[in-house]
N, C-alpha and C positions, 0 to 999 in steps of 0.2 A: 767713636766712644773713648772715652779716657784710657791712654795708654797705661797709667801707672795702679795702683791699688791693688790688694787683693779680693776674687771674686767669691762673693759670701751669700752662697743661697738660701733662702728661708722661704723660698720655693713662690716666689711670683711669678704671673706671668703671662707676657703680653699680648694682644690681639689689635690685630688691625680690623679696621673696618671702614674700610677709606672705597674709593670709585675704582680703585685700580686694583689688577689684578693681583699684588703682590707690593708691599715697600721692604726697598733693600733701603740703608743705612751706607752705605759703602763703605763699610768697616768689619764685614762677615757677618751681617742680621741681615735676613731675610723673613721677613714674615709676609706670609699667604692668608691672605684673605680670609677673616670669620675661622681664621686656627689657629691656639693660645699656640703660645714658644714659652717653654721653662725660659728667665731669664734670671742672672744673678740680680741683685739692689746694683751694682756701677752701671749696668747696662740700664735695670728701669730705670734709677735717676737719670740717666745721660738721655731717653726716648721722653723720659715729662720734661726738659728742659727744651723740648724741641716743640714746646707749646700743641703741638697739633692736637686738633679734637679728633684726630682718627685714629689715634692709637689710644688702647685702655689697657691701665698696666690694677690687676691682680693688688690686694693685700697681699701680706703672707700669711700660708698655709703653715709654715713647719715642718713641712710634709715631703721628704725627697727620697725618690725613687728612680733616681738617674736622669743621666738625660741632661742637657741643657744648654748654654749658648756660650760658655767659655770653656 
């Protein structure tokens, strides 16, 4: 994932629904199959840039109750 920039949480979630048990980007983010993970906007953009069809990024809900990827 990008090394620079501030993590801004607008309450997006990443959901991996591929055939493997999990998806590991080797940068600190492990997505378990069918389990949403709160991600910052920077990480959401990085996941979208992978152009994989097995990771869904939700729209922002702007609700935050703790947790997240960063």
